[in-house]
N, C-alpha and C positions, 0 to 999 in steps of 0.2 A: 146386587147381583142378579142375573136373571137365572130362570129357570133353567135353562139349557146349560148355563155356565156351572151352578150349582150341582146338577147331574152328572157333569162330566168330572167334578172334584172329587165325587164319592170314591171311596177306595171298595175296590172288587174283593171279592173272597179268593184266597189262596185255594188253588187247585192242589190236590194231591199228587207228587211226583210218580210218573209211569216208566221212571228208569229201571232197566231190567237189574235186579239184584246181584250182587258180584258173587261169583260161586267160589268157592276155596280150592278149588282144583288148578285153578288158574295160579300159577306162582306169578308172583308180582315181582318184578325187580326191586333189588335192596338200593333203593334212590334215597338220598340225601342231600339236603340244600348245604352247599359249601361257601361260606362267607368269604369275600376277599379280604386279604389281609388288608388290616389300617395300616394306612401310609401315614406317616406324621412327617407333617410339611416342616422341614427346618429352616427357620426364619435365619440362622446363622450365616448361610450364604448369602441371601439377600442383603441383611445388614452389614456384612464384609463389602459386599459389591459397593453399595450405596456410600459407606463411609469411604473406599479407595476411590469412587468417582469424584467426591467432595475435595477429597486431599488432592488428587490430581489438578482438579479445577482451582482450587487455591494455588499451587505450585505456579500452575501457567500464568495465573495473575499476576503474580509475585514476579516472576522472569519477564514478563512483558512489561510490568509496571519500571523494572531496572533498566531495561532496555531502551524505556521511552525517555528514563532521567539522564541514561548516559547520552542519549541523542541530543536531547536539550543541550547539554554541558557542551557537547561538540559544534553543536548550530552556535552557540554563544563564541566560543574560541574562534572558529572560522570568521564570524562576522567581526570580530575584533582585528584578526589579520587581515581582513579584506580592508577594513577602515583604516588600518595603518599602511596596508600596500597603496591604496588610494592617496593618502598623504605623500607619500614617498615619490607616488608618480608625479603628482601635483608639484612638487619641489623640484625633480628633474624636469618637467616641461617649462617652468618658471628659470631655472638655468639655463637652458637651452635656448630658450627666447632673449634671455639676458645677453647670452653669448650671439645671438646671430643678428645682433643689432650692427649697424654700419660703424659704429664708433669702436666697439668691441672688436671688430673684424678689420679695422685699421690699425688699432694698437697692437693686435696680435701678428699683422704682417709685418710691422716695424720692428717686433720683438724678434721675429724670424728672420729680419735682414732685407727684407723687400721695400722697394723703393715705388714711389708714384710717379708714373708715366704722364709727362705732362701733355706732350702731343703723340697719342697713341697712333699707329698706322692702323690702316684697316685695308683689307681686301675688298676691289672693288668689283663685283661679279660679272658686270656688263664689258669693261675694259679689261679684266683678268689682270688687274695691276694692283699692286701695293700702293697706297698714297697715306699722306697724311690726312687725318681726320677733319681738319678745317679745310682741306680742299674736296673731299667729299661731301661735307654739307655745304660748301659754295656751289656744287654741281646739282645738289638737290633741290636748291632754291632757284 
């Protein structure tokens, strides 16, 4: 260390206090230090709050899990019903296509008592007359 630093680090002598002496004639108020009451922090409320939050979270998770399981079962049942409805729809479309064929229509018409017209008559728009189809076909050629 340098000389300046060592001089600054020396301890200075203590001077006697020059405060005025307290006279006994002045009355000092009777003051005393009052300590604040010690507040014991109860961890019971905090512990009960934590336990109730954990219990509520567990109940919510269980309810959500049960609802998801019910939804999954319902989805499977709806898919099964949908596939059955698709099969029924395909069967009905196949029956309808079978009924619409010319042979089936002719058979059903005969069953109802209808007969096939050999020479059907046709309305000719230009002449506004009813004529046999053979005649109309010959006029078209």
